[in-house]
N, C-alpha and C positions, 0 to 999 in steps of 0.2 A: 981255495976259499977266496983269493984275491980276485980270481976271474969271476966268480959268482957275485962278489960285491960289485966289480966293474959292470957285470951285465945288469944288476938290479938298479944301479945308478943310471946307466943308459935307458933302461926300461921306463924308470920313473920321468927322465926328462922327456922321452918321445910321448909319454902319456900326457905330460903337462903341456907340451907344445901343441898336441892335437887339440885339447880342451880350449887353449887359447886362440888357435886359428878357428875353431868353430864358432867361439863367441865373436870373434871379430867379424867373420862373414855374416853372421846373424845381425849384428849391429849396422854394417854397411847396407845390406840388402832390405832388412825388415824395421830396423830401429825407427827412422824418420817417419815411415807410414804408420807404423803402430802407434807412435806417439801422437801423430796427427789424428788417428782415428779415436784415441782415447780422449783427446782434448775436444774433438768435434761432438762426442756424444755426451751430453750432459747426464749427470746422475738422476735418477728417478726419485721422486719422493715416495715413502713407503706406501702411501695411500694409492699410488698409481701402479703398484706391483699387482700382476695377475698371478693367480695359482690355480692349479687344476683342482677339480672337485675332490672331496675328501674320499679315499678309496674305501670301500666296504670292508668290514672285518670278515674274514673267511677262515673257517677251521680247517686245518689240515685233516686228512683222513685218519680216523682213529677207530678203534674196536674196544667195546665195553662188554665184559663178561663176568660171571661169577664162578667161584669154585664151590664145590659142595659143602665146604666148611664155613662158608659165608663170606670169604674174601672177596671184595670187589675189585676187579682189574681193568685198567685202562692200558691199552697199547698203542703207541704213536711212533711209527717209523720215520726216521730222518738220516738219510745217508750222506749228508754233506761232509761230515766229519767221523772218523773212526772212533766215536766216543758214544757211551751209553750212561745215561742218568735215570735214577729210580727214586721215588719217594712214596713213602707210606704215611698215612694219616690214621690216627687212632682216636677213638672216641673216649677221651679222658680229659684232663686238664687239672691245674692246681685249684680251680674253684671247687674241686670235689674232694680235696684232702681235708683231714680233720683239723678242727680249729686249734687244738693243742699241739699240732705238728705242721705248722706252716713252714713250707720249705720241703716237704716231703716229696712232692711230686717232682719239683726242680732237681733235687738231689737224684731220685730215681731216673730221671730223663738223662742227666749228665752221666751217671755211673753205668747206665745200660750199655753204653759202648766203652767207656774208659775202664769199667771194671772186668773187662774180658768175658769170656765165656767158659762153659764147662769143658770145651774141646780146647781153647787157646787161652793162656794166661794173658794180661794185658800187654805185656812186652812182646810176646810172640805174635799177638794180633797185630800191634803196630807194625812189626817188622814185616809180616805178610802183606800188609797194605802198602807200605812204603816201597818195597821191592817192585810193586806193580804199578807205582805212581797213582794209586787209588785211594779212595777215602770212604768211610763209613761214618756217619754222624747221627746222633740221637739228642732229643730235647723234648720238654713238656712245657707248654706255655699256659696262659689262663684258660683257654677253651679247648685245646687239643694236645696230642702227642705227635711226635714225628720221628721218622728214620729215614735215612736217605743214603745213597751210594752213588759214586762217580767212577767209572773204569773205562779203560780202552776196550775196543771191541775183542780184541784178542784175548784179554783176560776177564771177559765177562763171566764165564762159568765159575772161575775161582773166586771172583769177587762177590758175585751173588750168592755163592755158598757161604762166604763169611757174613754177608748181610742177614742171611736167613738165620744163621747160627747166633748172631747177635741178639736178634729179636725173639728167638725161641728158646735159647738156652744161656740166659745172662748168668754170670758168677757173682757179680757184685763184690769184687775183690775188696777185702776189708781194709787194705792200705789205701786203695783208691777211694773208698768211701770216706776214710778219715781226712784224706786230702782235700776232697770237695768240701766236706764240712768246715775245714779249716779255711778254705777259700771264702765260704759264706760268712764265717765269723769276721773275716777282714773287711767283707763288703759292709756289714752291719756298722763296724767301727768307723767307716769312712763315709757313711751314707749322708752325713750333713756337711760334706765338704763343698758341694756345689749348690749355689742357691736355685738353679733351674731345676735340680733334682728334688730339692726340698719343696718347691712350689708344686711340682707335678705330683709328687707323692702325697702331700697333705691336701692338695685339691680333691683328689680322688677320695680321700677319706671323708672330706666334708660332703662330697656328693653322695657316696654310697653308704658311709658310716664306717667307723673304725673297725667293726667287726665282720663287715661284708667280705666274702671271698673275692670280690672285685677291688678290693682296696687294702686288705690287711697286709702287714709287713712281716718279714721273718725277724724274730727276736732271738736272743741267746737261749732263752728258756725253751722256745718251741723247737729250736735246732737241737738242744740237749735231749729232747724227748724222742728224736728220731733214731731208730735202731736199724741194723742191717735186716732184720726180721721184717721190719715195717716196709723196707724197699720191696722185698719179696711179695709181701701181701698186696701193696699198692700195684706192683707190676702184674700180678695174677688178676687183678680185678679191672686192668687197663689195657694191657698189650696182649690182645687175643684176637684170633682170626675172624671172629664175627663182629669185631669192632674195627676192622681194618679196610682201608681203601688204598690200593697199590697202583701207582702209575709209572710207566717206563717209557722213555722217549729216546730215540737215537738210532745207532747203526747196528740193527739187527733184523734178523728173519722172524716174522710174527709166528710162524709154526714152531720154530725151535725155541723161541721165547716162552711160548705157552708150555711146551714140554718142560723147559727149565723151571718155571713157576710151579707147575704140578709136581715135579720131582723134589723140590726143597721146601714147599709150603703145603702141597696137597693134603699130607697126612697129619697136619697140625690140627689138633681138636681143642675147642674152647673148654675152660673149666666151668663148672656150675656157678662159681662166684662172678664170672665175667658175663654170665647171662642175666644177671640181675639188673633191671633198669635203673639209671640214674636220675634223679629229678634235679633240675637245675635250680640254684639258689633264687629265692625271691628277690626283687629289686624294688626299692623306693627311694626317693631323695631324703637324705638324713638332716639336712641344715638349710637354712638361708641366713643373709646378713653379711656383715663385713668382719673379716678375720685377719689378724695380723701376726707375723712372726718377726721378733726383732732381732736383726743382725748388724750390730754397731759397726762392723768392719766394711760394710758396703756403702759405695758412694752412688748407687742407683737402686731403684726399686723393681723387683720382679713381680709381676701382676698376672693373676689368671682370675678370669670372670666367666660365669656361666651357670648351667643348671644341667638337671637330667635331661637326656635326649631320647632317641627312639632307635628303631631298626631299620634295616634296608628294605625289609618287605613291606614297609608302610607305604601306601599309595602317593603320599607326598614327597617320598625320597627323590624323585627327579626334580621337582621344583625346588627342593632344599639344596640339591646339588648345584643347580643354577644360582640360587641365592648365595651359596658359598663363593661363587666366582664374582658375584657383584661386589661382595665385601672385600675381597682378598685380591692379591697380586698387584702388579704395578699400575694397573688401571683401576683398581678397586677403590670403593670409598674409604675404607679405613686408611689405606696408604696415602691417597690423595689428601684427605683431611688432616690426619694425626701426624704424618710424617712430612709430607710436601708443603702443606699450608700453614700448619701450626708449629711444626718442628718440635713436636712432643716425643718422638721416638724413631729410632732407626728400624726396630722390629715391632710390628702390630699384626695382629691376626684375629679372625673369628671363624670357627667352623662348625657346622652341624656333623658331629663325628658319629655316625650311626654305626651300630654292630649288626652282626648278622643274627644272633639268637638271644641277645639280651639288650636292654636299653644302654646306649651309649651316652654322650654327652653333648651339649652345646657348649663349646669351650673358646674362649678368646683370651687376649691379653697381650703383653709385651713387656718391653724393658724401658724404663724412662729415668731420667735423673731424680734423685730424692725430691728436690724442690718442685718438680712438675708431676709429682704423683697424683695429686688431687685433680688438677686439670686434666691429666691423662684420662682418669676414670670418668670424669664428667663427660669429656668429648666422646669417649667410647660409647658410653650408654646413650649419649645423644644420638649417635649414629644408628645403634640398634632401635631406638625409638622411631627414628625417621624412617627406616627401612619397613618399620610395622605399620606406619600410618600413612605414607605417601607412596603411590606407585613408582617403581623405577621407570626409566626412560626406555623408549624402544632401542635406542642405541645401546644402553647398558645390557639389556636383554640379549640382543644380537651378540654382542662381544662375549658375554658370559656363556651363552650356548655354544658359540664357536670354540670357546677355550675348552669347555667340558669335553666336547666331542672330538677335538683335535688331540687332546692330551690322552683321551681314553684309548684311542687306537694303538698307542705306544705300549699298552699292556698285553699286546698280541703280536709282537715283532718276532718272536722265537717260539717254536713248538712248545718248548718247556712251559713257557708262559700260559699258552692256551690250555695245556694239559692240567697245570696247577689250578686254573680258574675252574675247569670242568670238576675236578675233584672237590674243590671247595664248595661248590655249588651243590654237589651230591652230599657233602658231609653236612651241610646245613639245611638240606632238604629245600633248596631253591630249584626252580625249574632250569633245565639245562640250556634253554635259550633265554635266559635272564640278560645276558650281554645284549642280544637284539632288542629285547624289550627296554633295556635302559636306554638304548640309542633312540628308538623311537618315542620313548616317553620324554626324553629331554628335547627331541625336535619339536614335540607338540606342546611345550610349555608356553604360556602367554604371560604377559604383564600381570594380568589379574590372578593367574596361578601363583605367582611369586608372592604377591601381596596376601593372598589368602593363607598360604603356607606360613608366611612370616608372622601373621596375626595369631595363627593357631598354635604355632610351635615355639616360638619366642615368648618367653613369660617373665616380664620384668619383676613381677611380685615373688618370683622364685629365685632371683638371681643371688649367687654366692660370689662375693669378692674377696679374694686372698692376696694380700701384699706381704712379700718378703723383703724387707729393707731396714734402713737406719732411722729408728723413731725419732732421734734428735734432729735429723736433718729434713724430715718430711714436713715442710711448712707451706702452706697451711696444713693442719693435722687432718687424719682421716675423719675426725668427728665433725668437720666442717661440710661433709658430703650431704647433710641434711639436718632436719630438726630431730633432736633426741636420739641421734645416731649412737648406737652402742657398737664398740669395736671389741671384738672377742679375742684375746690373746691365745695362740696355739702353743702348747708345750712340745718341743721336738726333742726332749731329753732322751737319750738312748738308755734303756734300763740296763743295769749292771748284770753281767753273767751270773747265774746261780753259783752259789758256793759248792764245792765238790762235797759229795757225802762222806 
């Protein structure tokens, strides 16, 4: 042991001596010249920097095909790492759940995986995945359902079998269902803890309406109405082969992968319930005006301003994407005016937030001190009016277009991103080359296009202004924003849970 310690210390000293000798030689031979070169070369101004042209987006090779049962499959090989990732999208969403059972879709999405399968109880399913450093996840959001898996190439067969078992034979284990419902109850109890969350939630209600599937919230009463039988019923109407788009990317052989998909999913047949078409909820703006939520503990106001918006398939979507960049970012009008010049806010924004298959919102706002709430709102609305009435400059147009196009290419850095985009376009019935149409559309936008789009789609007479703040400290008050202004209070009291029968 002593000889080993001596050798270790000698080895450490030799290594340290070698490093110091190398640094000394470098400093003697290259140090002065290198320092002189650095001093002699002045730093360039950022406007003098030259960059190569933006690279074109190129899709990796992929294959799309359909199974006899209606499943659409995308395969994209990527052999850089010994990993395989798969994701499935289902034509469902919590916008389709009954109004008296809000929360049903989300609970079904959570417990589809957490609740185990007919073959593997939750604990055994977890163990089998953990032993392979793999994952299977499921969820349902506003407009779709999803299931995904990640696996090492060597474990692909076993993990894909588990993935198929989860989506085909869920058990919705009662204990796991109760656990998820308890978690939802906790979320209801805490939903007014964050002023940001309050503003976002209540603004959606003001836009779409309290009862709209795009804005309604889970309550104790709706949660109490959801049974395990309801989960099975919603599952049978949603998670079916004729409503499924499956994408797999990674280190696999396409021929073998096709055989695996056929083996585990090819004999899956849709139920009669799953074949019934679902109509999307109608959408219209529910309110206009100024609304206020009093939170006496706050020292600043959380503000959201906007109105109902549109969809991505509108011809003006390209111009509105450019308009977004004119308004936002470090060089945008809102940042320059409200933050840099007037010092009214650290955070300020405004976006035309379009959706794929239902109207989105034009939404803006920010956070400001209580005493600058009214100046903030006035300045914000003045900038919106300005961009509607006066053409932007050529410099603003070029900066905005460059920003949109330069950031857009980062959505396609990895094959999984490209595959997800292709699946999304198919799900919402957009053309598969929408990526390239978007690029060309943005490139062709003119100053006149931006002005016309702003005048058409930004509607001052439909503006909703929501403030979450301290009424006592907001001076001047919100009523000073105009003549005969009515400020409507918003009640965010959480309804008490129903009494047990």
